VOGU-3710 file (C-alpha; in Angstrom, 3 decimals, decimal comma):
1> mflqklvvli> -71,029/169,845/73,514  -73,597/171,407/71,197  -74,657/167,933/70,001  -75,223/166,828/73,572  -77,333/169,899/74,281  -79,222/169,362/71,050  -80,130/165,807/72,091  -81,213/167,025/75,522  -83,393/169,734/74,050  -85,101/167,282/71,715
11> atgqmsgcvk> -85,516/164,634/74,396  -87,083/167,043/76,870  -89,462/168,481/74,326  -87,899/171,911/74,383  -87,461/171,748/70,617  -91,166/171,316/69,995  -91,472/175,055/69,680  -89,039/175,233/66,795  -91,394/177,467/64,896  -90,957/180,112/67,544
21> msirtslkkv> -87,306/179,431/68,304  -84,649/178,019/65,944  -82,349/175,160/66,864  -79,420/177,549/66,738  -81,089/180,077/69,029  -81,986/177,345/71,500  -78,414/176,119/71,609  -77,130/179,660/71,967  -79,197/180,060/75,124  -77,805/176,935/76,790
31> lppisvteqe> -74,226/176,917/75,517  -71,718/179,075/77,378  -69,861/181,566/75,202  -66,256/180,828/74,264  -63,822/183,117/76,060  -61,456/185,314/74,108  -58,475/183,275/75,333  -60,123/179,992/74,304  -61,063/181,407/70,917  -57,518/182,615/70,264
41> aldagdvwie> -56,087/179,215/71,198  -58,553/177,444/68,893  -57,859/179,827/66,029  -54,075/179,513/66,370  -52,079/177,463/63,926  -52,978/175,552/60,805  -54,514/172,173/60,029  -52,377/169,660/58,155  -52,464/165,891/57,549  -53,710/165,289/61,104
51> ssiyqgkpdm> -57,112/166,434/59,876  -57,396/163,407/57,601  -56,485/161,138/60,538  -59,243/162,581/62,688  -61,763/162,251/59,869  -61,022/158,530/59,514  -59,222/158,472/56,174  -55,477/159,251/56,398  -54,343/161,072/53,265  -51,398/158,864/52,322
61> qalrdipaaq> -51,060/160,458/48,914  -50,653/163,899/50,451  -48,104/162,364/52,807  -46,072/160,951/49,930  -46,306/164,213/47,948  -44,663/166,344/50,655  -41,362/167,701/49,304  -38,486/165,825/50,929  -36,436/167,860/53,366  -32,915/168,532/52,154
71> ltadeqafld> -30,156/170,662/53,588  -29,090/173,549/51,365  -25,429/174,111/50,592  -25,263/176,863/53,248  -26,958/174,678/55,850  -24,646/171,738/55,170  -21,628/174,041/55,298  -22,771/175,313/58,682  -23,065/171,757/59,998  -19,680/170,808/58,576
81> gpvvelmami> -18,037/174,011/59,769  -19,216/175,933/62,857  -21,164/172,999/64,330  -18,168/170,668/64,084  -15,943/173,365/65,607  -18,423/173,851/68,430  -18,491/170,112/69,152  -14,715/170,145/69,575  -14,956/173,020/72,054  -17,518/171,360/74,335
91> ddfalqnsnh> -16,432/169,330/77,348  -19,866/168,516/78,701  -18,663/166,697/81,795  -16,495/169,644/82,776  -19,420/171,963/82,056  -21,745/169,975/84,311  -19,203/170,278/87,104  -18,818/174,038/86,762  -21,150/176,962/87,279  -20,977/178,741/83,952
101> ipdnvldflk> -20,810/178,088/80,233  -17,253/179,032/79,188  -16,951/182,521/77,704  -15,197/181,207/74,610  -18,179/178,945/73,872  -20,702/181,765/74,318  -18,596/184,072/72,162  -18,367/181,391/69,465  -22,152/180,985/69,480  -22,636/184,727/69,042
111> vnkffaliip> -20,026/185,294/66,354  -21,188/182,316/64,283  -24,875/183,288/64,529  -26,102/180,223/66,388  -28,700/182,544/67,930  -29,948/183,606/64,487  -30,827/180,333/62,774  -34,362/181,527/61,987  -33,809/185,281/61,572  -34,088/186,441/57,928
121> kkfgglefsp> -30,905/187,159/56,017  -31,931/190,762/55,415  -31,515/191,328/59,172  -28,180/189,493/59,304  -29,581/186,085/60,263  -29,069/182,693/58,646  -32,729/182,014/57,698  -32,344/178,249/57,872  -35,201/175,802/57,282  -37,007/174,044/60,153
131> fanstivati> -35,279/170,797/59,092  -31,847/172,431/59,325  -32,752/174,117/62,613  -33,796/170,747/64,029  -30,679/168,982/62,736  -28,353/171,621/64,196  -30,046/171,695/67,597  -30,243/167,896/67,765  -26,578/167,520/66,818  -25,608/169,871/69,633
141> aaksgaiavt> -28,002/168,128/72,052  -26,334/164,776/71,362  -23,176/166,325/72,784  -24,485/168,741/75,416  -27,993/169,482/76,635  -26,855/172,735/78,217  -25,459/174,167/74,990  -28,413/172,860/72,980  -30,890/174,666/75,245  -28,803/177,828/75,023
151> vmvpnslgpg> -29,010/177,689/71,224  -32,621/176,583/70,887  -34,298/179,260/73,012  -33,463/182,276/70,810  -34,539/180,162/67,816  -37,918/179,120/69,187  -40,648/180,981/71,057  -38,978/184,251/72,000  -38,315/187,839/70,975  -36,699/186,940/67,649
161> ellmhygtea> -39,629/184,964/66,287  -42,229/187,321/67,771  -40,526/190,333/66,196  -40,254/188,588/62,826  -43,985/187,971/62,673  -45,523/190,767/64,727  -42,947/193,504/65,328  -43,178/196,922/63,752  -40,718/197,732/60,982  -38,813/199,996/63,363
171> qqnfwlpkls> -38,620/197,236/66,010  -37,417/194,684/63,475  -34,755/197,004/62,097  -33,526/197,910/65,578  -33,550/194,525/67,329  -33,123/191,750/64,772  -29,642/192,763/63,507  -28,428/192,969/67,120  -29,979/189,614/67,983  -28,414/188,062/64,870
181> vgvdipcfal> -24,831/188,716/65,938  -25,325/188,233/69,659  -24,930/191,866/70,625  -28,183/191,252/72,446  -29,224/187,956/74,037  -32,971/187,473/74,411  -35,201/185,673/76,865  -38,955/185,483/77,087  -40,902/185,493/80,362  -44,378/183,971/80,515
191> tspeagsdag> -44,551/181,566/83,480  -45,151/182,973/86,951  -45,298/181,263/90,357  -49,104/181,498/90,250  -49,694/180,596/86,597  -48,011/177,789/84,720  -50,272/175,683/82,511  -53,076/178,214/82,997  -51,123/180,966/81,299  -54,300/182,988/80,869
201> aipdaaivtk> -54,357/183,445/84,658  -51,033/185,280/84,876  -51,242/187,885/87,655  -48,531/190,079/86,140  -50,284/193,349/85,379  -49,719/196,592/83,536  -51,731/199,746/84,164  -52,212/202,236/81,354  -50,940/205,517/82,716  -48,861/208,553/81,919
211> gmwegkevvg> -45,158/208,784/82,652  -41,925/210,406/81,599  -40,020/209,005/78,636  -37,082/210,742/76,964  -37,971/214,017/78,655  -41,640/213,998/77,681  -44,854/212,896/79,365  -46,351/210,056/77,334  -49,046/207,407/77,681  -47,459/204,075/78,546
221> lsitwdkryi> -47,696/201,104/80,890  -46,694/200,670/84,520  -45,896/196,955/84,897  -45,395/194,733/87,931  -44,261/191,147/87,338  -42,721/188,100/88,979  -41,579/185,340/86,581  -39,638/182,096/86,978  -38,205/179,258/84,868  -37,006/181,791/82,286
231> tlapiatvlg> -34,239/180,318/80,142  -31,300/182,674/79,436  -32,707/185,259/81,856  -29,475/185,448/83,914  -27,434/186,461/80,837  -30,126/188,127/78,734  -29,798/191,748/77,657  -33,362/192,083/76,407  -36,493/190,740/78,073  -39,625/189,604/76,283
241> lafkvfdpeq> -42,476/189,852/78,752  -46,130/188,728/78,820  -48,604/190,475/81,124  -52,220/191,611/81,358  -53,136/195,213/80,604  -55,751/197,227/82,499  -56,967/200,734/81,718  -58,740/202,044/84,865  -58,443/205,682/83,763  -59,774/204,762/80,291
251> llgdtlelgi> -56,913/206,536/78,561  -57,226/204,187/75,561  -61,006/203,691/75,495  -63,903/202,496/77,613  -62,630/198,950/78,304  -61,046/198,131/81,675  -59,312/194,807/80,936  -57,504/194,885/77,591  -55,963/191,393/77,712  -52,584/189,688/77,538
261> tcalipkshp> -49,875/191,755/75,874  -46,230/191,166/74,949  -43,473/193,730/75,254  -39,725/193,879/74,675  -37,755/195,620/77,419  -33,976/196,192/77,590  -32,323/194,819/80,714  -30,844/198,264/81,301  -34,312/199,813/81,573  -34,899/201,213/85,097
271> gvelgnrhdp> -36,576/198,715/87,413  -35,900/195,540/85,398  -34,483/192,715/87,540  -32,693/189,833/85,783  -30,121/187,590/87,355  -31,093/184,999/89,981  -30,568/181,441/88,715  -32,369/178,141/89,038  -30,497/174,830/88,852  -32,442/172,618/86,391
281> mgvrfyngtt> -31,254/169,060/87,097  -27,634/170,193/87,175  -27,734/170,918/83,440  -25,760/174,136/83,282  -27,759/176,266/80,913  -28,881/179,621/82,248  -32,383/179,590/83,704  -33,782/181,919/86,293  -36,091/184,685/87,383  -37,105/188,174/86,414
291> rgenvfipmd> -39,051/190,705/88,441  -40,138/194,285/88,287  -42,373/196,626/90,270  -44,183/199,588/88,746  -41,788/199,698/85,811  -42,916/202,331/83,321  -42,474/201,595/79,620  -43,606/203,552/76,552  -46,058/202,073/74,069  -43,188/201,590/71,612
301> fiiggeqnig> -41,932/198,693/73,760  -45,051/196,645/72,985  -44,302/194,101/70,250  -46,148/195,457/67,236  -46,907/198,735/69,005  -50,023/199,952/70,795  -52,321/198,239/68,294  -51,208/194,858/69,676  -52,367/195,507/73,217  -54,533/192,518/74,122
311> rgwqilvscl> -53,267/190,361/71,250  -50,459/188,759/73,254  -52,063/185,367/73,734  -52,955/185,111/70,067  -49,385/186,086/69,183  -47,875/183,548/71,578  -49,970/180,529/70,665  -49,440/181,159/66,952  -45,662/180,998/67,430  -45,386/177,769/69,415
321> gagrgislpa> -44,379/175,657/66,415  -40,621/176,148/66,690  -40,378/175,121/70,329  -42,951/172,333/70,191  -42,217/171,056/66,718  -38,456/171,602/66,402  -36,382/172,342/69,484  -37,799/170,133/72,216  -38,448/167,108/69,961  -34,862/167,511/68,719
331> mgvasaqsaf> -33,634/166,888/72,262  -35,650/163,677/72,448  -34,286/162,444/69,119  -30,701/163,356/70,006  -30,867/161,549/73,339  -32,317/158,461/71,658  -29,709/158,365/68,887  -26,885/158,762/71,380  -28,373/156,047/73,593  -28,941/153,713/70,645
341> kstaeysfvr> -25,395/154,076/69,346  -23,654/153,486/72,664  -25,999/150,696/73,789  -25,809/148,730/70,543  -22,019/148,943/70,525  -21,703/148,161/74,223  -24,080/145,185/73,894  -21,856/143,687/71,211  -18,554/144,294/72,997  -19,571/143,543/76,574
351> eqfgvpigrf> -19,609/139,797/77,286  -20,912/137,717/80,150  -20,556/133,927/80,312  -18,522/134,174/77,112  -21,435/135,637/75,140  -22,127/139,255/74,055  -24,845/140,555/76,362  -26,803/141,590/73,255  -27,511/137,916/72,634  -29,351/137,412/75,922
361> egiqdkladi> -33,083/137,697/75,342  -33,641/140,044/78,272  -31,184/142,497/76,718  -32,568/141,819/73,245  -35,994/142,968/74,386  -34,554/146,335/75,479  -32,177/146,662/72,546  -34,886/146,058/69,952  -37,131/148,582/71,680  -34,335/151,152/71,634
371> agktfvleam> -33,666/150,578/67,940  -37,320/150,569/66,893  -38,243/153,695/68,836  -35,188/155,538/67,526  -36,497/154,783/64,030  -39,890/156,235/65,030  -38,266/159,344/66,468  -36,124/160,144/63,439  -39,119/159,540/61,154  -41,280/161,924/63,193
381> rvltteglgl> -38,510/164,530/63,321  -38,141/164,536/59,555  -41,872/164,601/58,781  -42,711/167,307/61,321  -39,968/169,636/60,128  -40,960/168,956/56,520  -44,451/170,143/57,412  -43,134/173,259/59,117  -40,936/173,825/56,077  -44,078/174,195/53,970
391> gikpsvvtai> -44,761/177,398/55,867  -47,661/176,001/57,869  -47,980/175,987/61,665  -49,864/172,788/62,533  -50,731/173,281/66,194  -51,959/169,716/66,767  -48,972/168,092/65,035  -46,464/170,178/66,989  -48,233/169,239/70,236  -47,982/165,568/69,195
401> akyhmtelgr> -44,286/166,022/68,388  -43,511/167,758/71,662  -45,285/165,207/73,834  -44,464/161,919/72,144  -40,931/162,659/70,975  -39,738/163,812/74,381  -41,485/160,866/76,054  -40,062/158,385/73,544  -36,624/159,879/74,059  -37,000/159,259/77,776
411> dvvnsamdvq> -38,153/155,668/77,148  -35,101/154,962/74,999  -32,641/156,465/77,468  -34,232/154,588/80,381  -33,838/151,306/78,493  -30,251/152,194/77,628  -29,557/152,869/81,303  -30,939/149,420/82,131  -28,701/147,703/79,573  -25,514/149,574/80,388
421> agkaiqrgpq> -26,271/149,285/84,094  -23,223/150,030/86,251  -21,392/151,695/83,383  -24,328/154,061/82,854  -24,553/155,367/86,408  -20,888/156,274/86,862  -20,584/159,875/85,728  -17,454/160,934/83,900  -16,108/161,963/80,492  -16,589/158,439/79,131
431> ntlangysal> -20,254/158,190/80,152  -22,463/158,749/77,095  -25,830/158,566/78,877  -25,779/160,389/82,199  -26,069/163,967/80,994  -28,821/163,156/78,509  -30,642/161,246/81,255  -30,545/164,371/83,427  -31,563/166,753/80,647  -34,596/164,917/79,213
441> piaitvegan> -37,035/165,822/82,035  -36,391/169,454/81,136  -37,672/168,985/77,584  -40,652/167,062/78,953  -41,568/169,819/81,380  -41,171/173,087/79,477  -43,492/174,782/76,963  -46,499/172,893/78,279  -46,004/169,995/80,671  -46,495/166,678/78,887
451> iltrslmifg> -49,381/165,579/81,102  -51,338/168,660/80,057  -50,403/168,262/76,402  -51,633/164,670/76,270  -54,693/165,050/78,481  -56,147/168,262/77,110  -54,458/169,605/74,034  -53,995/166,932/71,387  -57,573/165,701/71,128  -59,190/168,801/72,621
461> qgamrchpym> -57,730/171,115/70,024  -57,750/168,427/67,352  -61,499/167,864/67,669  -62,281/171,512/67,067  -59,698/172,097/64,333  -59,799/168,764/62,482  -63,544/168,137/62,420  -64,736/169,544/59,081  -67,797/171,306/60,520  -67,555/171,654/64,288
471> kemvdlihsd> -65,721/174,964/64,476  -68,036/176,513/61,905  -71,047/175,196/63,801  -69,881/176,604/67,131  -69,111/179,961/65,498  -72,595/180,044/63,970  -74,232/179,203/67,292  -72,767/182,352/68,795  -73,150/184,457/65,669  -75,499/187,452/65,462
481> ekgadakfnk> -75,306/187,833/61,691  -78,401/187,759/59,551  -79,152/184,360/58,039  -77,161/182,483/60,673  -80,058/180,069/61,308  -80,152/178,875/57,714  -76,379/178,504/57,592  -76,405/176,591/60,878  -79,086/174,147/59,723  -77,102/173,461/56,560
491> vlgktvkfsv> -73,909/172,769/58,525  -75,854/170,602/60,996  -77,073/168,448/58,133  -73,533/168,035/56,836  -72,388/167,055/60,326  -74,993/164,316/60,602  -74,026/162,917/57,188  -70,347/163,044/58,168  -70,988/161,045/61,340  -73,059/158,433/59,529
501> anafrslyns> -70,325/158,007/56,920  -67,765/157,598/59,699  -69,812/154,823/61,276  -70,101/152,861/58,017  -66,385/153,326/57,242  -65,488/151,918/60,651  -67,780/148,908/60,179  -66,291/148,246/56,753  -62,694/148,370/58,002  -63,399/146,492/61,227
511> ylpfarnans> -65,177/143,464/59,786  -63,736/143,240/56,260  -59,946/143,439/56,706  -59,356/141,824/53,317  -61,116/144,768/51,649  -59,110/147,552/53,296  -57,382/150,036/51,008  -53,645/150,744/50,662  -51,740/152,668/48,001  -48,158/151,647/48,697
521> ampevkkyek> -46,330/149,830/45,941  -44,252/147,952/48,534  -45,779/144,672/49,794  -44,049/145,009/53,176  -45,696/148,418/53,642  -49,128/147,698/52,174  -50,327/145,426/54,989  -49,471/148,044/57,584  -51,040/150,846/55,584  -54,278/148,849/55,608
531> rlnalsakla> -54,035/148,428/59,366  -53,303/152,145/59,744  -56,389/153,061/57,720  -58,511/150,788/59,906  -57,150/152,416/63,062  -58,079/155,883/61,821  -61,474/154,693/60,609  -62,286/153,469/64,126  -61,220/156,755/65,676  -63,757/158,858/63,774
541> pladlsllvl> -67,008/157,338/65,164  -65,510/157,091/68,657  -64,817/160,823/68,556  -68,298/161,571/67,197  -70,049/159,475/69,832  -67,920/160,917/72,632  -68,793/164,465/71,668  -72,453/163,553/71,294  -72,811/161,753/74,620  -70,321/163,549/76,865
551> ggdlkkaell> -70,193/166,921/75,169  -68,362/169,479/77,291  -67,788/166,895/80,015  -65,273/165,207/77,708  -62,888/168,019/78,623  -63,056/166,882/82,252  -62,684/163,212/81,284  -58,969/163,650/80,692  -58,165/159,929/80,620  -60,649/159,395/77,791
561> sarlgdvisy> -59,547/162,498/75,920  -55,913/161,446/76,267  -56,620/158,044/74,721  -58,355/159,572/71,712  -55,357/161,876/71,395  -53,096/158,833/71,515  -54,907/157,307/68,544  -54,301/160,464/66,514  -50,685/160,623/67,672  -49,725/157,025/66,965
571> tyaamavirf> -51,443/157,130/63,583  -49,382/160,214/62,750  -46,246/158,424/63,969  -47,083/155,393/61,819  -47,501/157,642/58,773  -44,097/159,169/59,516  -42,545/155,696/59,767  -43,988/154,673/56,387  -42,798/157,861/54,706  -39,311/157,537/56,199
581> yeqkvqnrte> -38,985/153,913/55,099  -40,256/154,591/51,592  -38,307/157,788/50,918  -35,355/158,171/53,263  -33,597/154,889/54,065  -30,676/153,930/51,838  -30,988/150,155/52,101  -34,479/148,806/52,745  -33,236/145,251/53,218  -31,108/146,356/56,161
591> alpyfeyaiq> -33,853/148,677/57,417  -36,703/146,154/57,228  -36,546/144,857/60,838  -36,325/148,453/62,095  -39,355/149,402/60,019  -41,296/146,307/61,057  -40,741/146,965/64,759  -41,413/150,715/64,484  -44,656/150,419/62,518  -45,952/147,508/64,602
601> wclqqgekai> -45,217/149,386/67,815  -47,039/152,537/66,626  -50,099/150,593/65,498  -50,095/148,470/68,632  -50,119/151,585/70,826  -52,952/153,139/68,828  -55,025/149,956/68,932  -54,450/149,599/72,669  -55,649/153,184/73,160  -58,908/152,324/71,370
611> vdfvnnfpnt> -59,433/149,216/73,508  -58,784/151,143/76,722  -61,039/153,984/75,584  -63,976/151,709/74,777  -63,544/149,631/77,935  -63,640/152,750/80,105  -66,368/154,742/78,378  -68,874/155,574/81,134  -72,152/155,154/79,199  -73,079/151,479/78,929
621> atrglmrvlt> -75,302/151,728/75,850  -72,808/153,887/73,986  -69,989/151,557/74,989  -71,882/148,675/73,412  -72,432/150,642/70,211  -68,732/151,507/70,117  -67,837/147,831/70,387  -70,076/147,022/67,440  -68,783/149,845/65,262  -65,113/149,060/65,916
631> ntytssvtgi> -65,204/145,284/66,457  -63,711/145,786/69,919  -64,961/142,846/71,977  -61,693/141,837/73,581  -58,794/143,582/75,272  -56,191/141,676/73,285  -54,009/143,664/70,891  -51,577/142,242/68,340  -48,105/142,380/69,860  -44,562/142,296/68,524
641> sddlirqlse> -43,218/138,772/68,109  -40,159/137,435/69,899  -38,687/136,525/66,517  -38,776/140,165/65,393  -37,251/141,269/68,686  -34,381/138,830/68,232  -33,951/139,819/64,580  -33,849/143,558/65,281  -31,557/143,294/68,294  -29,101/141,276/66,212
651> asmqqtsikd> -29,368/143,752/63,329  -28,688/146,684/65,656  -25,311/145,190/66,596  -24,194/145,126/62,960  -22,433/147,842/60,969  -25,126/148,921/58,508  -26,263/152,018/56,658  -29,533/152,179/58,604  -27,645/152,199/61,903  -25,575/155,102/60,565
661> elthlvkvak> -28,745/156,944/59,537  -30,280/156,498/62,977  -27,155/157,726/64,781  -26,086/160,483/62,381  -26,637/163,207/64,990  -23,888/161,783/67,196  -20,566/163,374/66,275  -17,683/161,244/67,526  -14,711/163,137/68,941  -11,315/161,520/69,394
671> gdgndinqqa> -10,979/160,028/72,860  -14,551/160,586/74,024  -16,922/157,865/75,180  -18,473/157,399/71,763  -15,055/157,096/70,163  -13,939/154,477/72,692  -17,130/152,436/72,182  -16,979/152,705/68,407  -13,337/151,663/68,200  -14,018/148,533/70,243
681> feakhavmpq> -17,176/147,786/68,228  -15,403/148,069/64,876  -12,350/146,167/66,131  -14,488/143,253/67,302  -16,244/142,987/63,952  -12,835/142,934/62,265  -11,589/139,974/64,318  -14,803/137,950/64,549  -13,335/135,008/62,555  -10,367/134,805/64,928
691> lkkiqkllrk> -12,587/135,112/68,019  -14,815/132,285/66,797  -11,713/130,169/66,153  -10,432/130,855/69,682  -13,796/129,893/71,187  -13,737/126,540/69,379  -10,140/125,884/70,442  -10,873/126,683/74,086  -13,930/124,444/74,121  -11,753/121,620/72,767
701> spvipaisfe> -8,670/122,347/74,895  -9,556/124,661/77,802  -6,788/126,696/79,424  -6,901/126,132/83,189  -6,828/128,413/85,053  -8,172/130,967/82,545  -6,658/133,973/84,281  -7,326/136,392/81,471  -8,061/136,569/77,767  -4,400/137,412/77,113
711> hcvnnlladg> -3,289/134,395/79,136  -5,521/132,034/77,163  -4,501/133,438/73,785  -0,798/133,246/74,568  -1,184/129,615/75,656  -2,863/128,835/72,336  0,010/130,609/70,565  2,567/128,579/72,518  0,764/125,386/71,522  0,952/126,414/67,872
721> llsqqevdsv> -2,806/126,670/67,551  -2,760/130,389/66,677  -0,413/132,430/64,515  1,377/135,509/65,820  -0,652/137,670/63,463  -3,908/136,279/64,830  -2,752/136,860/68,388  -1,653/140,434/67,675  -4,983/141,326/66,092  -7,145/139,903/68,882
731> leynekrkla> -4,972/141,411/71,610  -5,221/144,815/69,938  -8,996/144,427/69,945  -8,936/143,280/73,560  -7,246/146,490/74,695  -9,969/148,499/73,003  -12,587/146,241/74,578  -11,207/146,848/78,053  -11,348/150,592/77,483  -14,968/150,319/76,331
741> irvdeftfdl> -16,154/148,441/79,408  -14,202/150,518/81,923  -15,723/153,487/83,742  -14,227/156,776/84,851  -12,394/156,804/88,165  -11,665/159,646/90,561  -9,375/160,135/93,527  -10,909/160,074/96,976  -11,732/163,796/96,837  -13,301/163,403/93,360
751> elidstqqss> -10,376/164,943/91,553  -10,956/164,123/87,897  -8,618/161,631/86,266  -8,005/162,753/82,704  -9,956/160,008/80,961  -8,843/161,021/77,486  -5,166/161,040/78,449  -5,498/157,746/80,283  -7,229/156,156/77,305  -4,515/157,380/74,941
761> eqqanaa> -1,789/156,015/77,185  -3,447/152,598/77,406  -3,922/152,458/73,651  -0,266/153,394/73,155  0,816/150,690/75,581  -1,361/148,165/73,787  0,251/149,083/70,479
//
């Protein structure tokens, strides 16, 4: 915005009096001051590799130098022990048809410290890494969204994390040990009926006043609040609460409005109301309301004590990483891996017209998209948690992860629903998709609705944090320190040089593709790294020109801002895909079609965002300049070939190490839907030679009428065309196939048929 104002001032001649008034002073007069809430949001979090993307030169070396995430012995033992035990305890279909999470499951979560994944060991917690936290939550989510949400909330934005970073020593020593072992269950209340995305507008208010506490009159807060959508509120024993503080009697100073503040209040405290439930999409985690009217609390209840009055927003936005970068993306990845596993196996086993449905091109289109996007999701999960594991809190990256990983998860599940069709919409113990399909909108909605995240946050915050000089320039504009003019002029000069360099870099990459740089030693990666560098190079001048021409109005142009954010996001995703392929996959030959689809899709989406941005930029002259700088004269974008789609869809129906890596979060339990699908999938691969032989025989000598597969096979046996051993093996497979394509059935009054028992009986009969 300052650049726009600067141009206006020069153009209108207002800068002619520069001798009397500096550029900085002139801008200060016309630029509105940044509010405290805006400043705290901009200052929150750290800058990581996304900065290099914004500046037009992705730091691939820094990407490759990030220490690879590995589970420690304790973390692996937890996954192999308590997590596996928990999986065996969960009957998600039964849970979705009841009102409450079973007491034995809740007790197990408490005793085994599932609510203390991030709490330090010195307070009795597990102190696991972000990568382990993500893997645990995602593994649970692949089985049950309700239990995953129950586990993730205490381990993301909530009292535990806030106390760890901002609580007083006394608060940490009192609360964290109790939270670690589940003696206390926390919730955190921010959203109110009147303030959702605009959290700074919360009406919940606290008045500084005097009241009685433990037999003495003390200065404290009288709070009135009305909150909704609060996860775990109905079963919580301690309430984290955000509200605004006012001091009309000036008991703390001469300021009336002191700002957003966070406090921790026991449920048993007089006046606290916790209990009423919402019903989020029928997913049976606990979510509800909390209210209170003129509830008096002492200053000791404020997180960090009285000194943190007014720092609540800063505290909250600095602790968003766990929810946005770990928990919610984990749900997207888990849903995708579960959908990929069941859809690939079903597509191979399910046949129509004598052909596996996975060989029809319409299905192949969906199946390849599922496989490729699952690769993207796992790559982003690993890279994002590796970044968080470095101890940084990259606010832009976690916003990217939250938005794109939940949206991609939804895309994958929707495609899986299309492929599995009738089987997918019949709820029951054997259905592997329905509950994830219901739960995904929850991850998309909470902790910042995805529309807001894409339209305002990713580029809006990224521009201020990732530009090397903008934040400093804005700070200097509003600074009153001596020598600010000289400092500002120096930074302004650097900004101009930066923009000019961006323009030349974009021209170079746009018109000389043969001269683009790439550092990868792998030929199959190098060509995409060059394309990735070109994508980022084009972003930089587009961002510069947008800020120059539109200035503050860019904030209102949400469609344009969202597209610039998309370029950053898909470049980050492409970097994650490259890193995952180079450092994580076991067999690159098997993984190549997955990598090819994933990287091409990411780059295609980023390039399309640039085309759409340029085509819709409102200033004609600037739009023309953008076309020249980025070589964007057409709306065509390189797509994914049909050959690659066919290759990847076929690869996804094979038993390979890369398929195992991309479905590792799905824990198969005996008799469940995944087990039934997997048994049929493996059995079919084992008898493929016999099935091909039978097909040839039936084409040569058809059995008429072909009443059933068993009927045809037995006729071939009677004619001496098949051996008894061949018949036994294919009939054993056929029984498993029939179980895989069946759906759950209920009596007329929806009394559940025991699917597991029925499956076991049919398998026994087949044997």
